DSSP file (Angstrom, degrees, kcal/mol; ACC not computed):
  #  RESIDUE AA STRUCTURE BP1 BP2  ACC     N-H-->O    O-->H-N    N-H-->O    O-->H-N    TCO  KAPPA ALPHA  PHI   PSI    X-CA   Y-CA   Z-CA
    1    1 A M     >        0   0    0      0, 0.0     4,-2.1     0, 0.0     3,-0.3   0.000 360.0 360.0 360.0 -41.6   26.5   24.2   13.7
    2    2 A S  H  >  +     0   0    0      1,-0.2     4,-2.6     2,-0.2     5,-0.2   0.843 360.0  55.4 -57.1 -33.8   29.5   22.6   12.0
    3    3 A G  H  > S+     0   0    0      2,-0.2     4,-2.0     1,-0.2    -1,-0.2   0.862 105.7  50.7 -68.1 -34.3   30.1   20.4   14.9
    4    4 A L  H  > S+     0   0    0     -3,-0.3     4,-2.4     2,-0.2    -2,-0.2   0.919 112.1  47.1 -66.1 -44.0   26.5   19.1   14.7
    5    5 A L  H  X S+     0   0    0     -4,-2.1     4,-2.6     1,-0.2    -2,-0.2   0.897 110.4  52.6 -66.2 -39.9   27.0   18.3   11.0
    6    6 A R  H  X S+     0   0    0     -4,-2.6     4,-2.4     2,-0.2    -1,-0.2   0.892 109.2  50.4 -59.5 -40.0   30.2   16.6   11.6
    7    7 A T  H  X S+     0   0    0     -4,-2.0     4,-1.6     1,-0.2    -2,-0.2   0.914 111.7  46.0 -63.1 -41.1   28.6   14.4   14.2
    8    8 A L  H  X S+     0   0    0     -4,-2.4     4,-2.1     2,-0.2    -1,-0.2   0.866 111.9  52.0 -70.2 -33.3   25.9   13.4   12.0
    9    9 A A  H  X S+     0   0    0     -4,-2.6     4,-2.2     1,-0.2    -2,-0.2   0.914 108.8  50.8 -66.5 -40.2   28.2   12.7    9.1
   10   10 A C  H  < S+     0   0    0     -4,-2.4    -1,-0.2     1,-0.2    -2,-0.2   0.887 115.2  42.6 -66.2 -36.3   30.4   10.5   11.3
   11   11 A R  H  < S+     0   0    0     -4,-1.6     4,-0.4    -5,-0.2    -1,-0.2   0.848 119.8  42.5 -77.9 -31.7   27.4    8.5   12.4
   12   12 A A  H  X S+     0   0    0     -4,-2.1     4,-2.0     1,-0.1     3,-0.2   0.752  96.9  75.3 -80.1 -28.9   25.8    8.3    9.0
   13   13 A A  H  X S+     0   0    0     -4,-2.2     4,-2.4     1,-0.2     5,-0.2   0.868  92.9  49.8 -63.7 -44.6   28.8    7.6    6.9
   14   14 A P  H  > S+     0   0    0      0, 0.0     4,-1.4     0, 0.0    -1,-0.2   0.859 112.5  49.6 -66.3 -32.1   29.3    3.8    7.9
   15   15 A A  H  4 S+     0   0    0     -4,-0.4    -2,-0.2    -3,-0.2    -3,-0.1   0.847 111.8  47.8 -70.8 -32.2   25.7    3.2    7.2
   16   16 A L  H  < S+     0   0    0     -4,-2.0    -1,-0.2     1,-0.2    -3,-0.2   0.874 114.1  46.7 -73.2 -37.0   25.9    4.9    3.8
   17   17 A R  H  < S+     0   0    0     -4,-2.4    -2,-0.2    -5,-0.2    -1,-0.2   0.805  91.7  94.3 -72.9 -30.2   29.1    3.0    2.9
   18   18 A S  S  < S-     0   0    0     -4,-1.4     2,-0.1    -5,-0.2     3,-0.1  -0.168  82.3-108.4 -67.2 156.5   28.0   -0.4    3.9
   19   19 A H        -     0   0    0      1,-0.1     2,-0.1     0, 0.0    -1,-0.1  -0.459  45.5 -85.2 -84.3 162.8   26.5   -2.6    1.2
   20   20 A A        -     0   0    0     -2,-0.1     2,-0.4     1,-0.1    -1,-0.1  -0.445  42.8-126.1 -70.7 136.4   22.8   -3.4    1.4
   21   21 A V        -     0   0    0     -2,-0.1     2,-0.7    -3,-0.1    -1,-0.1  -0.714  17.4-130.1 -88.1 132.8   21.9   -6.3    3.6
   22   22 A A        -     0   0    0     -2,-0.4     2,-0.4     2,-0.0    -1,-0.0  -0.727  25.6-158.9 -83.7 116.3   19.9   -8.9    1.9
   23   23 A Q        -     0   0    0     -2,-0.7     2,-0.5     2,-0.0    -1,-0.0  -0.780   4.7-163.8 -98.4 139.9   16.9   -9.7    4.2
   24   24 A R        -     0   0    0     -2,-0.4     2,-0.6     2,-0.0    -2,-0.0  -0.980   9.8-142.8-123.1 134.5   15.1  -12.9    3.9
   25   25 A A        -     0   0    0     -2,-0.5     2,-1.0     2,-0.0    -2,-0.0  -0.834   9.1-142.3 -97.8 130.6   11.7  -13.6    5.3
   26   26 A N        +     0   0    0     -2,-0.6     2,-0.6     2,-0.0    -2,-0.0  -0.774  28.4 176.5 -90.4 105.9   11.1  -17.0    6.7
   27   27 A I        -     0   0    0     -2,-1.0     2,-0.5     2,-0.0    -2,-0.0  -0.942   9.1-175.4-116.5 120.4    7.5  -17.7    5.7
   28   28 A F        -     0   0    0     -2,-0.6     2,-0.3     2,-0.0    -2,-0.0  -0.966  10.4-172.7-113.1 122.5    6.0  -21.0    6.5
   29   29 A T        -     0   0    0     -2,-0.5     3,-0.0     3,-0.0    -2,-0.0  -0.804  12.0-155.4-115.3 158.8    2.5  -21.7    5.2
   30   30 A K        -     0   0    0     -2,-0.3     3,-0.1     1,-0.1    -2,-0.0  -0.903  36.7 -88.1-124.8 155.9    0.0  -24.5    5.7
   31   31 A P        -     0   0    0      0, 0.0    -1,-0.1     0, 0.0     2,-0.1  -0.219  57.8 -87.4 -56.3 157.1   -2.8  -25.5    3.4
   32   32 A A        -     0   0    0      1,-0.1     3,-0.1    -3,-0.0    -3,-0.0  -0.385  25.6-135.6 -66.3 145.1   -6.1  -23.8    3.8
   33   33 A K  S    S+     0   0    0      1,-0.2     2,-0.4    -3,-0.1    -1,-0.1   0.857  89.8  19.4 -66.6 -36.2   -8.5  -25.2    6.3
   34   34 A E  S    S-     0   0    0     -3,-0.0     2,-0.2     0, 0.0    -1,-0.2  -0.975  84.8-114.8-134.8 148.7  -11.5  -24.8    4.0
   35   35 A K        -     0   0    0     -2,-0.4     2,-0.6    -3,-0.1    -2,-0.0  -0.574  25.5-132.3 -80.1 146.1  -11.6  -24.5    0.2
   36   36 A I        -     0   0    0     -2,-0.2    -1,-0.0     4,-0.0    -4,-0.0  -0.901  24.5-137.5 -99.4 124.6  -13.0  -21.2   -1.2
   37   37 A G     >  -     0   0    0     -2,-0.6     4,-2.1     1,-0.1     5,-0.1  -0.164  19.8-107.3 -79.6 171.7  -15.5  -21.7   -3.9
   38   38 A A  H  > S+     0   0    0      1,-0.2     4,-2.5     2,-0.2     5,-0.2   0.918 118.2  51.9 -58.4 -47.1  -16.0  -19.9   -7.2
   39   39 A L  H  > S+     0   0    0      1,-0.2     4,-2.5     2,-0.2    -1,-0.2   0.900 108.9  49.3 -65.3 -38.8  -19.1  -18.1   -6.0
   40   40 A E  H  > S+     0   0    0      1,-0.2     4,-2.5     2,-0.2    -1,-0.2   0.904 111.5  50.6 -61.5 -41.8  -17.3  -16.8   -2.9
   41   41 A T  H  X S+     0   0    0     -4,-2.1     4,-2.4     2,-0.2    -2,-0.2   0.890 109.7  48.0 -64.8 -40.8  -14.5  -15.6   -5.0
   42   42 A V  H  X S+     0   0    0     -4,-2.5     4,-2.6     2,-0.2    -2,-0.2   0.916 112.8  49.3 -64.4 -44.5  -16.7  -13.7   -7.4
   43   43 A I  H  X S+     0   0    0     -4,-2.5     4,-2.5    -5,-0.2     5,-0.2   0.944 111.1  49.5 -63.2 -43.9  -18.6  -12.1   -4.6
   44   44 A A  H  X S+     0   0    0     -4,-2.5     4,-2.4     2,-0.2    -2,-0.2   0.947 112.6  46.6 -60.2 -50.3  -15.4  -11.0   -2.8
   45   45 A L  H  X S+     0   0    0     -4,-2.4     4,-2.5     1,-0.2    -1,-0.2   0.869 111.7  52.8 -60.3 -37.6  -13.9   -9.5   -6.0
   46   46 A G  H  X S+     0   0    0     -4,-2.6     4,-2.2     2,-0.2    -1,-0.2   0.888 108.9  47.7 -65.1 -38.4  -17.1   -7.8   -6.8
   47   47 A M  H  X S+     0   0    0     -4,-2.5     4,-2.4     2,-0.2    -2,-0.2   0.882 112.0  50.0 -68.4 -39.4  -17.3   -6.2   -3.4
   48   48 A F  H  X S+     0   0    0     -4,-2.4     4,-1.9    -5,-0.2     5,-0.3   0.937 111.5  49.3 -65.4 -42.9  -13.6   -5.0   -3.6
   49   49 A S  H  X S+     0   0    0     -4,-2.5     4,-3.4     1,-0.2     5,-0.5   0.933 111.8  48.6 -61.9 -44.2  -14.3   -3.6   -7.0
   50   50 A L  H  X S+     0   0    0     -4,-2.2     4,-1.8     1,-0.2    -1,-0.2   0.887 111.5  49.1 -52.8 -46.7  -17.4   -1.8   -5.7
   51   51 A A  H  < S+     0   0    0     -4,-2.4    -1,-0.2    -5,-0.2    -2,-0.2   0.838 119.5  38.0 -69.7 -29.4  -15.6   -0.4   -2.7
   52   52 A I  H  X S+     0   0    0     -4,-1.9     4,-0.6    -3,-0.2    -2,-0.2   0.908 128.9  28.4 -85.4 -50.9  -12.7    0.8   -5.0
   53   53 A L  H  X S+     0   0    0     -4,-3.4     4,-2.3    -5,-0.3    -3,-0.2   0.675 102.7  78.9 -92.0 -17.2  -14.5    2.0   -8.0
   54   54 A G  H  X S+     0   0    0     -4,-1.8     4,-2.0    -5,-0.5     5,-0.2   0.927  95.2  44.8 -56.4 -52.3  -17.9    3.0   -6.5
   55   55 A P  H  > S+     0   0    0      0, 0.0     4,-2.2     0, 0.0    -1,-0.2   0.902 114.8  48.0 -57.8 -44.7  -16.8    6.4   -5.0
   56   56 A S  H  X S+     0   0    0     -4,-0.6     4,-2.2     1,-0.2    -2,-0.2   0.897 111.7  50.4 -67.5 -38.5  -15.0    7.5   -8.1
   57   57 A G  H  X S+     0   0    0     -4,-2.3     4,-2.0     2,-0.2    -1,-0.2   0.844 108.0  53.7 -66.2 -34.5  -17.9    6.5  -10.3
   58   58 A W  H  X S+     0   0    0     -4,-2.0     4,-1.8     2,-0.2    -2,-0.2   0.891 109.7  47.8 -66.1 -41.3  -20.3    8.4   -8.1
   59   59 A I  H  < S+     0   0    0     -4,-2.2    -2,-0.2     2,-0.2    -1,-0.2   0.895 112.3  47.7 -68.6 -38.0  -18.2   11.5   -8.4
   60   60 A L  H >< S+     0   0    0     -4,-2.2     3,-1.0     1,-0.2     4,-0.2   0.848 109.9  53.1 -72.0 -30.4  -17.9   11.2  -12.1
   61   61 A A  H 3< S+     0   0    0     -4,-2.0     3,-0.3     1,-0.2    -1,-0.2   0.875 118.0  38.1 -70.9 -33.1  -21.7   10.6  -12.5
   62   62 A H  T 3X S+     0   0    0     -4,-1.8     4,-1.4     1,-0.2     3,-0.3   0.013  79.1 117.4-105.0  26.2  -22.3   13.8  -10.5
   63   63 A L  H <> S+     0   0    0     -3,-1.0     4,-1.8     1,-0.2    -1,-0.2   0.855  73.6  54.9 -63.4 -38.0  -19.6   16.0  -11.8
   64   64 A E  H  > S+     0   0    0     -3,-0.3     4,-1.1    -4,-0.2    -1,-0.2   0.842 106.6  52.4 -70.4 -29.7  -21.9   18.5  -13.3
   65   65 A D  H  4 S+     0   0    0     -3,-0.3     3,-0.3     1,-0.2    -1,-0.2   0.891 108.7  49.7 -69.2 -32.4  -23.6   19.0   -9.9
   66   66 A Y  H  < S+     0   0    0     -4,-1.4    -2,-0.2     1,-0.2    -1,-0.2   0.841 104.9  59.5 -73.5 -31.4  -20.2   19.6   -8.2
   67   67 A K  H  < S+     0   0    0     -4,-1.8    -1,-0.2    -5,-0.1    -2,-0.2   0.844  85.1  94.4 -64.2 -32.1  -19.4   22.2  -10.9
   68   68 A K     <  -     0   0    0     -4,-1.1     2,-0.7    -3,-0.3    -3,-0.0  -0.351  68.2-145.4 -66.8 138.1  -22.5   24.4  -10.0
   69   69 A K              0   0    0      1,-0.1    -1,-0.1    -2,-0.1    -2,-0.1  -0.934 360.0 360.0-102.2 116.3  -21.7   27.2   -7.6
   70   70 A E              0   0    0     -2,-0.7    -1,-0.1     0, 0.0    -2,-0.0   0.299 360.0 360.0-125.2 360.0  -24.7   27.8   -5.4
């Protein structure tokens, strides 16, 4: 068992001692092909809000039903 731990320690030690490598992402972007209008933005944000808050709102609205033991 100690041989296994010694092997793991020898392999992990250099990685633990080395400084963190700064990674840079090369991201190149282009302008959008089409402009997104205000109405489309409002609809998209509304749908995301409904998808995230809808289920939790449903559960909170029906909390008393869930508490009943039948």
